[in-house]
N, C-alpha and C positions, 0 to 999 in steps of 0.2 A: 214547377217552382222547386228550386233546389235550396237546400240548407247551406248557408255560407260556411266555408272551411274554418273561419275564425271561431265558430261555435264548437267545432270539433277540437280545435286547439285549446279553447277554454276548458272544455270537458276533460281533455287530457291533462292539463295543468292541475285541475281540481282533483282528479284521481291520483296524480303524482303526490300532491300535498297530503291527501288522506293516507296514502300508503306510507309516506315518510313519517307522518305523525304516529301511525300505527306501529312502525318499527321503533321509534324513539320511546313511546309511552308504554307499550305492552311488555310484559315480562313472561308471557307464555310463548314457547317456541312455535306452537302451531299458529298463533295469531301473527307472529313475526313472519312466518312462511306465507300466510295468506296476504299480508301487507306487501311482501315482495312480489307475489303474483299480481297484485293490484297495480304496482308500479310498472311491471313489465307490460301489462295490458294498456296502461296509459301511454307507454312508448309506442305500442302497436297502433293505437288510435292516432297518435301524432304522425306516424309514418304513413298511414292511410290517408290522412287529411292532406299532407304535403304531396302525396302521390296524386290525389284528386286535383290539387291546385296546379301541379307541374305537368300533369298528363304523362307520367312516366311509370314504368312497371317496377322500378327498383324498390320502391317502398313496400310493395306487396311481397317481393322476394325476401326483404329483411323481416317482414312480419312472419313469413313461413319459418325462417331460421329461429326467430325469437320464440315462436310457439313450440318449436322442437326442443329448444334449450329449456324452456319453462316446464315442459312435460318431464324431461329428464331430471330437472332440479326438484320437481315435486315428488317424483318417485324415489329418488335417492334421499331427499330430505325426510320424507315420511318414514322410510325404512330406518334411517338413523334415529329419528324421534321414537319409533317403536322400540328399538334396541335400548335406548337410554331409559325409556320408561320401564322396561322390564328389569333393568339393573337398579334404578334409583327410586322408582315409584313416584317420580315427580318430573315435570317438564318445565319448571320455572328456570329462567335464565340465570337468576342470581345464585341459585344453589348449584349450578353446573359450571362453576368457575375453575374447579380443580381438574387437572389432567388425569390424576390417578382415580380409577374407579374402585 
């Protein structure tokens, strides 16, 4: 017995909405970064679900590239967040609106 792909699409949509709400509501840069990762994982679930429905390998290839981009984004994002925290002692988005450090 297999789980219908519609359930995966519903889960993907739910994760996308949770990530979007996290980006809109949160004021902490780390929480926004986590919400972005959640949205990327929602897209991955959707790609795999459609891949399962269409019996094509292209969805899995896209997932591989998205995971690679997400890993690079997390590494660079966390590095920038650490540098900002060392300079400002704060990672609140509202206080980081100035370009001049």
